[in-house]
NUMITI-733543 format. One record per residue (C-alpha): residue number from 1; residue in three letters; y negated, x negated, z. Coordinates in Angstrom, 3 decimals, m for minus. Layout:
<recs>
REC|pos|code|py|px|pz
REC|NUM|ALA|Y|X|Z
...
</recs>
This chain:
<recs>
REC|pos|code|py|px|pz
REC|1|MET|m215.475|8.820|115.232
REC|2|GLU|m212.862|6.702|115.421
REC|3|VAL|m213.580|3.342|114.342
REC|4|MET|m212.029|2.354|110.938
REC|5|ILE|m211.634|m0.911|109.074
REC|6|LEU|m209.730|m1.779|105.804
REC|7|VAL|m207.086|m4.428|105.588
REC|8|ILE|m206.267|m6.313|102.665
REC|9|ASN|m203.551|m8.719|102.253
REC|10|PRO|m203.315|m10.094|98.564
REC|11|GLY|m199.229|m11.418|97.797
REC|12|SER|m198.101|m13.306|94.468
REC|13|THR|m196.880|m9.887|93.169
REC|14|SER|m198.762|m7.248|95.215
REC|15|THR|m201.771|m6.110|97.308
REC|16|LYS|m201.076|m4.342|100.690
REC|17|VAL|m203.615|m2.362|101.729
REC|18|ALA|m203.992|m0.320|105.100
REC|19|VAL|m206.659|1.629|107.003
REC|20|PHE|m206.711|1.133|110.904
REC|21|LYS|m208.300|3.621|113.096
REC|22|SER|m208.657|2.140|116.798
REC|23|THR|m205.753|m0.513|115.878
REC|24|GLU|m203.461|2.375|114.835
REC|25|ASN|m202.139|2.440|111.060
REC|26|TYR|m203.618|5.615|109.687
REC|27|LYS|m202.959|4.641|105.879
REC|28|ALA|m200.987|2.041|103.942
REC|29|LYS|m199.840|0.978|100.067
REC|30|THR|m198.453|m1.684|98.641
REC|31|ILE|m199.599|m1.964|95.285
REC|32|SER|m197.182|m3.744|93.208
REC|33|TYR|m197.687|m5.694|89.595
REC|34|SER|m194.806|m6.399|87.298
REC|35|SER|m194.607|m9.669|85.680
REC|36|ASP|m195.638|m8.615|82.545
REC|37|VAL|m199.201|m7.453|83.766
REC|38|LEU|m199.517|m10.504|85.513
REC|39|LYS|m198.517|m13.057|82.902
REC|40|GLY|m201.912|m11.886|81.277
REC|41|PHE|m203.720|m13.869|83.848
REC|42|ASN|m204.277|m18.144|83.741
REC|43|SER|m204.805|m17.793|87.345
REC|44|VAL|m204.874|m15.506|90.666
REC|45|ILE|m208.737|m15.555|90.619
REC|46|GLU|m208.804|m13.969|87.311
REC|47|GLN|m206.623|m11.092|88.999
REC|48|PHE|m209.684|m10.178|90.847
REC|49|ASP|m210.882|m7.132|89.138
REC|50|ILE|m207.700|m5.315|88.537
REC|51|ARG|m206.883|m5.627|92.381
REC|52|LEU|m210.228|m4.630|93.373
REC|53|ASN|m209.966|m1.386|90.899
REC|54|ASP|m206.440|m0.469|92.409
REC|55|ILE|m207.819|m0.977|96.032
REC|56|LEU|m210.802|1.156|94.647
REC|57|LYS|m208.595|3.629|93.571
REC|58|TRP|m206.229|4.000|96.459
REC|59|LEU|m209.231|4.728|98.702
REC|60|ASP|m210.508|7.464|96.295
REC|61|GLU|m206.698|9.106|96.148
REC|62|GLU|m206.509|9.266|99.962
REC|63|ASN|m210.204|10.674|100.313
REC|64|ILE|m211.556|7.299|102.258
REC|65|ASP|m215.352|6.881|101.797
REC|66|ILE|m216.004|3.092|102.045
REC|67|LYS|m219.243|4.396|104.053
REC|68|ASP|m216.848|5.686|107.020
REC|69|LEU|m215.625|2.059|107.296
REC|70|ALA|m217.077|m0.319|110.258
REC|71|ALA|m215.678|m3.557|108.449
REC|72|VAL|m213.343|m4.830|105.794
REC|73|VAL|m211.023|m7.775|106.793
REC|74|GLY|m208.939|m9.838|103.962
REC|75|ARG|m206.147|m12.200|104.392
REC|76|GLY|m207.356|m15.750|104.784
REC|77|GLY|m206.932|m18.269|101.851
REC|78|MET|m206.267|m21.925|101.327
REC|79|VAL|m209.567|m22.871|102.656
REC|80|ARG|m210.464|m26.062|104.204
REC|81|PRO|m209.631|m27.130|107.814
REC|82|ILE|m211.126|m25.155|110.264
REC|83|PRO|m210.263|m23.838|114.021
REC|84|SER|m208.626|m20.477|114.799
REC|85|GLY|m210.802|m17.517|114.841
REC|86|THR|m212.009|m14.406|112.842
REC|87|TYR|m214.982|m15.300|110.307
REC|88|THR|m217.472|m13.576|108.545
REC|89|VAL|m217.165|m14.084|104.799
REC|90|THR|m220.261|m15.937|103.975
REC|91|ASP|m221.494|m17.388|100.623
REC|92|ALA|m220.165|m20.691|101.398
REC|93|LEU|m216.650|m19.292|102.353
REC|94|VAL|m216.960|m17.221|99.070
REC|95|GLU|m217.358|m20.062|97.014
REC|96|ASP|m214.528|m22.289|98.279
REC|97|LEU|m211.959|m19.347|98.014
REC|98|LYS|m213.126|m18.799|94.467
REC|99|ASN|m213.225|m22.700|93.536
REC|100|GLN|m209.313|m22.701|95.337
REC|101|VAL|m210.508|m26.009|97.323
REC|102|GLY|m207.336|m26.094|99.260
REC|103|GLY|m205.045|m25.066|96.364
REC|104|GLU|m204.171|m21.704|94.304
REC|105|HIS|m202.869|m19.202|96.257
REC|106|ALA|m202.975|m15.048|96.241
REC|107|SER|m204.526|m15.065|99.688
REC|108|ASN|m207.509|m16.667|98.433
REC|109|LEU|m208.440|m13.285|96.912
REC|110|GLY|m208.191|m11.611|100.312
REC|111|GLY|m211.904|m12.985|101.617
REC|112|LEU|m213.209|m12.287|97.863
REC|113|LEU|m211.915|m8.547|97.919
REC|114|ALA|m212.911|m8.049|101.216
REC|115|ARG|m216.764|m9.023|100.808
REC|116|ASN|m217.011|m7.235|97.510
REC|117|ILE|m216.095|m3.783|99.038
REC|118|ALA|m217.758|m4.337|102.504
REC|119|ASP|m221.238|m5.492|100.339
REC|120|ARG|m221.079|m1.984|98.431
REC|121|VAL|m221.992|m0.346|102.135
REC|122|GLY|m223.551|m3.170|104.240
REC|123|ILE|m220.615|m3.809|106.604
REC|124|PRO|m219.116|m7.163|107.673
REC|125|ALA|m216.340|m8.584|105.713
REC|126|PHE|m213.833|m10.939|107.670
REC|127|ILE|m210.919|m13.180|107.427
REC|128|VAL|m208.644|m13.934|110.260
REC|129|ASP|m206.829|m17.290|111.240
REC|130|PRO|m205.892|m18.754|107.379
REC|131|VAL|m203.090|m20.828|106.610
REC|132|ALA|m205.666|m23.772|106.820
REC|133|VAL|m206.308|m23.191|110.618
REC|134|ASP|m206.417|m26.863|111.777
REC|135|GLU|m206.569|m27.628|115.565
REC|136|PHE|m204.812|m30.851|115.729
REC|137|GLU|m205.725|m33.973|117.827
REC|138|ASP|m206.537|m37.030|115.769
REC|139|ILE|m203.056|m38.562|117.387
REC|140|ALA|m201.361|m35.948|115.543
REC|141|ARG|m202.814|m36.553|111.963
REC|142|ILE|m201.226|m40.174|111.416
REC|143|SER|m198.675|m39.986|108.972
REC|144|GLY|m197.584|m43.586|108.770
REC|145|MET|m199.688|m44.461|105.606
REC|146|PRO|m203.662|m44.763|106.007
REC|147|GLU|m204.140|m42.983|102.220
REC|148|LEU|m201.930|m39.670|103.468
REC|149|GLN|m202.883|m37.812|106.939
REC|150|ARG|m200.738|m35.284|108.331
REC|151|MET|m202.221|m31.755|107.651
REC|152|SER|m202.108|m28.278|109.462
REC|153|HIS|m200.471|m25.735|107.066
REC|154|SER|m198.646|m22.732|108.917
REC|155|HIS|m198.195|m19.299|109.415
REC|156|ALA|m201.078|m19.341|111.666
REC|157|LEU|m201.965|m15.827|111.704
REC|158|ASN|m198.345|m14.612|112.598
REC|159|ILE|m198.396|m17.803|115.385
REC|160|LYS|m201.488|m16.830|116.871
REC|161|ALA|m200.929|m12.872|117.298
REC|162|VAL|m197.634|m13.588|118.920
REC|163|ALA|m198.750|m16.103|121.248
REC|164|ARG|m201.689|m13.171|122.456
REC|165|ARG|m198.770|m11.100|122.644
REC|166|VAL|m196.569|m13.082|124.568
REC|167|ALA|m199.205|m13.882|126.962
REC|168|LYS|m199.698|m10.309|127.912
REC|169|LYS|m196.122|m9.990|128.368
REC|170|MET|m196.337|m12.608|130.971
REC|171|ASP|m199.482|m11.773|132.475
REC|172|LYS|m200.919|m14.975|132.302
REC|173|PRO|m203.939|m16.116|130.172
REC|174|LEU|m203.067|m17.489|126.912
REC|175|THR|m205.293|m20.750|128.260
REC|176|GLU|m203.276|m21.353|130.740
REC|177|LEU|m199.779|m21.630|128.942
REC|178|ASN|m197.988|m24.340|126.917
REC|179|LEU|m195.808|m22.515|124.087
REC|180|ILE|m193.606|m23.742|121.173
REC|181|ILE|m193.620|m20.691|118.436
REC|182|ALA|m191.143|m21.250|115.815
REC|183|HIS|m192.206|m18.474|112.551
REC|184|LEU|m188.835|m18.094|110.568
REC|185|GLY|m189.886|m16.846|107.383
REC|186|GLY|m189.169|m17.667|103.736
REC|187|GLY|m191.234|m20.994|105.165
REC|188|ILE|m190.435|m21.893|108.779
REC|189|SER|m193.390|m23.260|110.811
REC|190|VAL|m192.966|m24.626|114.321
REC|191|GLY|m195.915|m25.189|116.343
REC|192|ALA|m196.898|m26.378|119.762
REC|193|LEU|m199.606|m24.793|121.518
REC|194|ARG|m201.331|m25.751|124.394
REC|195|GLY|m204.230|m23.257|126.155
REC|196|GLY|m203.922|m21.393|122.784
REC|197|ARG|m204.725|m24.327|120.619
REC|198|GLN|m202.036|m24.910|117.998
REC|199|ILE|m202.330|m28.933|118.661
REC|200|ASP|m198.930|m30.035|116.538
REC|201|VAL|m196.906|m28.155|113.864
REC|202|ASN|m195.147|m29.021|110.564
REC|203|ASP|m196.408|m28.391|107.819
REC|204|ALA|m194.612|m25.072|106.324
REC|205|ASN|m194.894|m25.936|102.642
REC|206|GLU|m193.447|m29.651|102.644
REC|207|GLY|m192.493|m30.793|105.975
REC|208|GLY|m190.350|m29.749|109.082
REC|209|PRO|m187.066|m27.643|108.954
REC|210|PHE|m185.541|m26.861|105.749
REC|211|SER|m186.191|m22.903|105.309
REC|212|PRO|m184.631|m19.892|103.120
REC|213|GLU|m187.095|m21.122|100.365
REC|214|ARG|m188.372|m24.593|100.813
REC|215|THR|m186.698|m28.146|101.305
REC|216|GLY|m188.886|m29.225|104.565
REC|217|SER|m188.843|m33.009|105.270
REC|218|LEU|m187.067|m35.189|102.596
REC|219|ALA|m186.198|m39.136|102.346
REC|220|ALA|m189.385|m40.454|100.924
REC|221|MET|m187.682|m43.149|98.775
REC|222|ASP|m185.142|m40.543|97.405
REC|223|LEU|m187.501|m38.017|96.708
REC|224|MET|m189.415|m40.831|94.673
REC|225|LYS|m186.746|m42.215|92.785
REC|226|LEU|m185.949|m38.319|91.738
REC|227|CYS|m189.840|m37.446|90.917
REC|228|TYR|m189.786|m41.134|88.463
REC|229|SER|m186.175|m40.034|86.898
REC|230|GLY|m187.570|m38.262|84.129
REC|231|LYS|m184.977|m35.148|84.616
REC|232|TYR|m187.851|m32.855|86.139
REC|233|THR|m191.553|m32.161|85.083
REC|234|HIS|m194.273|m31.838|88.054
REC|235|THR|m194.188|m28.301|87.956
REC|236|GLN|m190.217|m28.242|88.227
REC|237|MET|m190.207|m30.712|91.295
REC|238|LYS|m192.760|m28.692|92.975
REC|239|LYS|m190.556|m25.175|92.673
REC|240|LYS|m187.418|m27.278|93.765
REC|241|ILE|m189.465|m28.028|97.046
REC|242|LEU|m191.377|m24.694|97.649
REC|243|GLY|m189.718|m21.910|96.186
REC|244|GLN|m186.490|m22.842|95.037
REC|245|GLY|m185.367|m25.576|97.967
REC|246|GLY|m183.913|m25.064|101.197
REC|247|MET|m181.231|m22.253|101.694
REC|248|THR|m181.830|m20.953|98.297
REC|249|ALA|m180.926|m24.729|96.466
REC|250|TYR|m177.647|m24.620|98.615
REC|251|LEU|m176.280|m21.121|98.455
REC|252|GLY|m178.483|m19.303|95.634
REC|253|THR|m180.032|m16.864|97.713
REC|254|ASN|m183.268|m16.652|100.179
REC|255|ASP|m181.608|m13.577|102.278
REC|256|ILE|m180.316|m14.553|105.694
REC|257|ARG|m178.507|m11.224|105.813
REC|258|GLU|m176.460|m12.132|102.494
REC|259|VAL|m175.686|m15.473|103.935
REC|260|GLU|m174.244|m13.952|107.159
REC|261|LYS|m172.051|m11.659|105.187
REC|262|LYS|m170.781|m15.099|103.519
REC|263|ILE|m170.147|m16.540|106.789
REC|264|ASP|m168.160|m13.322|107.975
REC|265|THR|m165.732|m13.553|105.027
REC|266|GLY|m164.783|m16.921|106.029
REC|267|ASP|m167.067|m19.202|103.728
REC|268|LYS|m167.536|m22.619|105.581
REC|269|TYR|m169.796|m23.979|103.563
REC|270|ALA|m172.355|m21.234|104.013
REC|271|GLU|m171.634|m21.427|107.672
REC|272|LEU|m172.639|m25.225|107.149
REC|273|ILE|m175.979|m24.735|105.645
REC|274|PHE|m176.882|m21.802|108.349
REC|275|THR|m175.978|m23.768|111.012
REC|276|ALA|m177.883|m27.015|109.835
REC|277|MET|m181.224|m24.886|109.280
REC|278|ALA|m180.937|m23.641|112.983
REC|279|TYR|m180.129|m27.203|114.002
REC|280|GLN|m183.586|m28.471|111.956
REC|281|VAL|m185.315|m25.741|113.677
REC|282|ALA|m183.982|m26.841|116.946
REC|283|LYS|m184.608|m30.520|116.227
REC|284|GLU|m188.495|m29.784|115.732
REC|285|ILE|m188.852|m27.504|118.817
REC|286|GLY|m187.314|m30.465|120.561
REC|287|SER|m189.931|m32.894|119.536
REC|288|LEU|m192.812|m30.647|120.066
REC|289|SER|m191.792|m30.275|123.808
REC|290|ALA|m192.370|m34.480|123.785
REC|291|VAL|m196.006|m33.453|122.001
REC|292|LEU|m196.144|m31.204|125.425
REC|293|TYR|m195.100|m33.938|127.615
REC|294|GLY|m192.316|m31.351|128.390
REC|295|LYS|m194.302|m29.125|129.925
REC|296|VAL|m192.958|m25.779|128.112
REC|297|ASP|m193.531|m22.205|129.493
REC|298|ALA|m191.716|m20.475|126.775
REC|299|ILE|m190.330|m21.149|123.436
REC|300|VAL|m190.772|m18.285|121.053
REC|301|LEU|m188.708|m17.301|117.908
REC|302|THR|m190.584|m14.831|115.368
REC|303|GLY|m191.033|m14.126|111.781
REC|304|GLY|m188.353|m12.322|109.755
REC|305|GLY|m185.586|m14.894|110.874
REC|306|ALA|m185.939|m13.692|114.104
REC|307|TYR|m183.802|m10.452|113.413
REC|308|SER|m180.698|m12.390|112.921
REC|309|LYS|m179.175|m12.760|116.146
REC|310|LYS|m176.833|m15.378|114.537
REC|311|LEU|m179.886|m17.257|113.768
REC|312|VAL|m181.489|m16.930|117.326
REC|313|SER|m178.279|m17.614|119.263
REC|314|GLU|m177.460|m21.085|117.337
REC|315|ILE|m181.241|m21.917|117.840
REC|316|GLU|m181.282|m21.185|121.649
REC|317|ASP|m178.127|m22.670|122.581
REC|318|ARG|m179.945|m25.858|121.871
REC|319|VAL|m183.376|m25.622|123.171
REC|320|LYS|m182.677|m23.405|126.142
REC|321|PHE|m182.808|m26.507|128.988
REC|322|ILE|m186.437|m26.731|127.687
REC|323|ALA|m187.846|m23.568|128.637
REC|324|PRO|m187.051|m19.726|128.496
REC|325|ILE|m186.698|m18.042|125.029
REC|326|VAL|m189.050|m14.998|124.164
REC|327|VAL|m187.675|m13.246|120.883
REC|328|GLU|m190.579|m11.614|118.865
REC|329|PRO|m189.004|m10.844|115.626
REC|330|GLY|m191.113|m9.854|112.472
REC|331|GLU|m194.245|m10.436|110.883
REC|332|ASP|m196.973|m7.899|110.940
REC|333|GLU|m199.957|m9.161|109.268
REC|334|MET|m201.694|m6.260|108.579
REC|335|ARG|m202.067|m5.676|112.314
REC|336|SER|m202.900|m8.833|113.111
REC|337|LEU|m205.887|m9.010|110.338
REC|338|ALA|m207.134|m5.554|111.593
REC|339|GLU|m206.605|m6.975|115.586
REC|340|GLY|m208.682|m9.985|114.726
REC|341|ALA|m211.520|m7.716|113.186
REC|342|PHE|m211.545|m5.259|115.783
REC|343|ARG|m211.722|m8.008|118.551
REC|344|VAL|m214.989|m8.723|117.227
REC|345|ILE|m216.281|m5.163|116.637
REC|346|ASN|m215.053|m4.438|120.390
REC|347|GLY|m217.235|m7.724|121.422
REC|348|GLU|m214.140|m9.403|122.670
REC|349|GLU|m214.406|m12.232|120.437
REC|350|VAL|m217.704|m13.495|118.517
REC|351|PRO|m217.212|m14.401|114.964
REC|352|LYS|m217.031|m17.761|113.583
REC|353|VAL|m219.359|m18.795|110.786
REC|354|TYR|m217.331|m20.903|108.135
REC|355|GLU|m219.589|m23.774|107.040
REC|356|ASP|m220.667|m24.521|110.861
REC|357|GLU|m216.457|m24.553|111.319
REC|358|VAL|m215.106|m26.907|108.835
REC|359|ILE|m213.424|m29.907|110.108
REC|360|ASN|m214.110|m33.261|109.075
REC|361|ILE|m210.784|m35.314|109.175
REC|362|GLU|m211.752|m38.475|107.612
REC|363|LEU|m210.752|m40.745|109.831
REC|364|PHE|m210.427|m43.912|108.089
</recs>
């Protein structure tokens, strides 16, 4: 009998679910929620019951008995800083997900849903490489203001999965490679990986290059003036930075394809903003090459934005002198989660214990 794993990936308006058989996607569905349904909840955590019931209903419709599952794996949430890996969903992890210690995010439900379903039949529940993956060295944490430290928030799940894939294609152990990986999505993460460890990365929510939806790094004094101008509330400023910034703020869309169409019709302003985004990604890659002392085996472009030949070309032209460019477009989060669980089940990786791995980053 083939080994089956249930994968759960909660998003802001949907829950993606899939059953994998021996790393192959067997059944999958996106369970969507309208804004009218979600506005009845005061927080993401309050959505637990409705999302759980819909997952169980889908499994029943597909005639999948949870007793036949080997494990359940959920998208990792905004937890405390931890190293990369596959983690057993322990009681301590459940508490931190419930209390949203790293902030409110739909992915916090991933581990909670996985644990609830797994406990019903006595199988393990896991999370894999959450946003909070932190493998910084101390020098990377220094910000310039003692009260604030640089934090590691990135698209770690995809970055780590792509790193393993690239190492396999290069026929080299990941532990022997220095990689710079740029995840080009609604947010942009550019990370430096030394021997598989992500020793530096921009904060995808509030630093580094601007992206289709986020502002990236901003001039601190100018931002402070805007915050105290009285024109915007805290909530409005947060939206300007996280959901309505970057390309969206300039061009009214977060869709790279739409922007490329504008460029094709001769829109010079759209071309300027598009090129500026590529320019900033290239700058970030260049700065991380210094982190690796210029010893870079490959620069990897991934995420949905890597489907854009124009974006890839703009970045490649500026950084190809550093190292060969590898393009791995897309972001298969469901497969990456499944692979993390299968590595444990197949004995390739030992599951980590969350409370034993939490990083104490209080340097001062």
